[in-house]
C-alpha positions in Angstrom: -29.7 2.1 11.3 -31.2 5.2 13.1 -31.8 7.8 10.4 -33.7 10.2 12.7 -31.0 10.3 15.4 -28.8 13.3 15.2 -25.1 12.7 14.7 -22.7 14.7 16.9 -19.0 15.2 16.4 -16.1 16.0 18.7 -13.3 18.0 17.3 -9.9 16.4 17.8 -6.9 18.7 17.3 -3.9 16.4 16.8 -1.5 19.2 17.7 -2.2 22.5 19.5 0.2 25.5 19.4 3.2 23.3 19.1 6.4 25.5 18.9 10.0 24.3 19.0 13.3 24.5 17.2 16.0 21.9 16.5 19.6 23.1 16.1 21.8 21.9 13.2 23.6 18.7 14.4 21.2 18.1 17.3 19.8 14.7 18.1 16.3 15.6 19.1 13.8 13.2 20.7 10.0 13.3 20.7 8.0 11.1 23.1 4.6 10.8 24.7 1.7 8.4 25.1 -0.1 6.9 22.1 -2.4 9.4 20.4 -0.4 12.4 21.6 0.4 13.6 18.0 4.0 12.4 17.6 3.6 10.7 14.2 1.4 13.6 13.0 4.2 16.0 13.9 6.8 14.0 11.9 4.4 13.9 8.9 4.1 17.7 9.0 7.8 18.1 9.2 8.2 15.7 6.3 5.7 17.7 4.2 3.2 14.8 4.1 0.6 16.7 6.0 0.0 20.4 5.7 -0.6 22.3 9.0 -3.8 24.3 9.5 -1.8 27.2 10.7 1.8 28.1 11.5 5.1 27.8 9.7 7.5 24.9 9.2 11.1 25.6 8.3 13.6 22.9 7.4 17.1 23.8 6.4 18.9 21.2 4.3 18.0 17.9 2.6 15.4 15.9 4.6 15.1 12.1 4.7 11.9 10.8 6.3 11.8 7.3 7.6 8.5 7.4 9.3 6.2 4.7 8.0 7.1 1.1 7.1 6.7 0.2 3.5 5.9 3.6 2.1 7.4 4.0 -1.3 7.8 0.3 -1.8 6.1 -1.7 -4.6 5.3 -5.0 -3.0 5.0 -6.7 -6.4 8.6 -5.9 -7.2 11.7 -7.5 -5.8 14.2 -5.9 -3.5 16.6 -5.2 -6.3 14.1 -3.1 -8.2 12.8 -1.4 -5.1 16.2 -0.3 -4.1 16.8 1.4 -7.5 13.3 3.0 -7.6 13.5 4.3 -4.0 17.1 5.6 -4.3 16.2 7.3 -7.6 13.2 9.0 -6.0 15.4 10.1 -3.1 17.7 11.9 -5.6 20.6 9.5 -6.1 22.0 9.2 -9.6 22.4 5.9 -11.4 26.1 6.0 -10.7 25.5 6.6 -7.0 23.0 3.8 -6.9 25.4 1.4 -8.6 28.2 2.4 -6.1 26.0 2.0 -3.0 23.8 -1.0 -4.1 26.0 -3.7 -2.6 26.5 -1.6 0.6 22.7 -1.3 1.0 22.3 -5.1 0.6 25.2 -5.8 3.0 23.8 -3.6 5.7 20.3 -5.0 5.4 21.7 -8.6 5.4 19.1 -9.4 2.7 21.5 -10.6 -0.1 19.8 -14.0 -0.2 16.3 -12.4 -0.7 17.3 -9.6 -3.2 15.2 -11.2 -6.0 12.2 -12.1 -3.9 9.1 -9.9 -4.1 8.6 -7.7 -1.1 5.0 -9.0 -0.6 6.7 -12.1 0.8 8.9 -10.1 3.2 8.2 -9.9 6.9 7.8 -6.5 8.5 11.3 -6.8 10.0 12.8 -7.5 6.6 11.0 -4.5 5.1 12.4 -2.3 7.9 15.9 -3.6 7.3 15.6 -2.7 3.6 14.0 0.7 4.1 16.5 1.8 6.8 19.5 0.6 4.7 18.3 2.7 1.8 17.5 5.8 4.0 21.0 6.0 5.5 22.6 6.0 2.0 20.9 9.3 1.1 23.1 12.3 1.7 20.7 13.9 4.1 21.1 16.8 6.5 18.0 16.0 8.5 16.7 12.5 9.3 13.2 11.8 10.7 12.8 8.5 12.5 9.5 7.1 13.8 8.9 4.0 15.8 9.7 1.8 12.8 12.9 0.5 14.3 10.8 -1.3 16.9 10.0 -4.1 14.5 13.6 -5.1 14.0 15.4 -7.9 15.9 17.9 -6.9 18.6 21.0 -7.5 16.5 19.8 -5.3 13.7 18.7 -2.6 16.2 22.2 -2.5 17.5 23.5 -1.9 14.0 21.1 1.0 13.7 22.2 2.4 17.0 25.8 2.3 15.7 24.7 4.4 12.8 23.2 6.9 15.3 26.6 7.3 16.8 28.0 8.0 13.3 25.3 10.6 12.6 26.2 12.4 15.8 29.9 12.4 14.9 29.1 13.7 11.4 26.9 16.5 12.7 23.7 15.3 11.2 20.4 16.5 12.6 18.1 13.6 13.7 14.5 13.8 15.0 13.6 10.5 16.7 10.2 9.5 17.9 10.2 6.6 20.3 8.6 5.2 23.5 12.0 3.8 24.6 13.3 6.1 27.3 16.7 4.4 27.3 17.2 5.5 23.7 16.3 9.0 24.5 18.7 9.1 27.4 21.5 7.5 25.4 21.4 9.5 22.2 19.3 12.7 22.5 20.6 16.1 23.3 17.1 17.3 24.1 13.6 15.8 24.1 10.1 17.1 23.6 7.2 15.6 25.6 3.9 15.7 23.8 0.6 14.9 25.6 -2.8 15.2 23.8 -1.2 17.3 21.1 0.3 19.8 23.6 4.0 20.4 24.4 4.4 19.6 28.1 8.1 20.0 28.3 11.3 20.5 26.2 14.7 20.0 27.7 17.5 17.6 28.4 16.3 13.9 28.7 17.2 13.8 32.4 15.3 17.0 33.2 12.1 16.1 31.2 12.0 12.5 32.6 12.6 13.8 36.2 9.8 16.4 35.9 7.4 13.8 34.4 8.1 11.3 37.1 7.5 14.0 39.7 4.1 14.8 38.2 3.2 11.1 38.1 4.1 10.7 41.8 1.9 13.7 42.7 -1.0 12.4 40.7 -0.6 9.0 42.3 -0.6 10.6 45.7 -3.8 12.5 45.0 -5.4 9.2 43.7 -4.4 7.3 46.9 -5.8 10.0 49.1 
């Protein structure tokens, strides 16, 4: 509309000098405000995004569950999508046949197995996707905020699987805004703000430090 006006741009670095390590068998949390780079970080770990610089090392088979509906064909029913997704994840036909009923049972979608996914709600898609993801013999599981769309009863089922992952020594990286989940499950958490690592440590220490900073900032504002 204004061809003679100069267009200016502001560079936005989603992540800046982010460095951390996750030990084998560790339940590692990532949290921070919206736009802090959490989902970008998981996509880099999953190999979806390539970092501009630096090195990513992941030891073992990785299963990313970081974006609802990715990998699903909405024009196909759940039965076909289970087989396609499980095949792409590396399961053999025999493994799929063995685990097919278990996937449906965990998702509680037996009644809708022949219904096209385009008619599923976001909660139903989440149930199906998570039920497939946990059947993959992963070493490292990446979880984004996708569990937030599920109902409370199914979330509790998922939390039960978290306990199982910890007992089995699986490595889990969880992104969530739910502080109670971080306190309940995570061995350590990473606080991201504007793409910068502000703290890494036990949940109690990181939350304590963050609350102290907020109190100081509030005090300065009130003055």
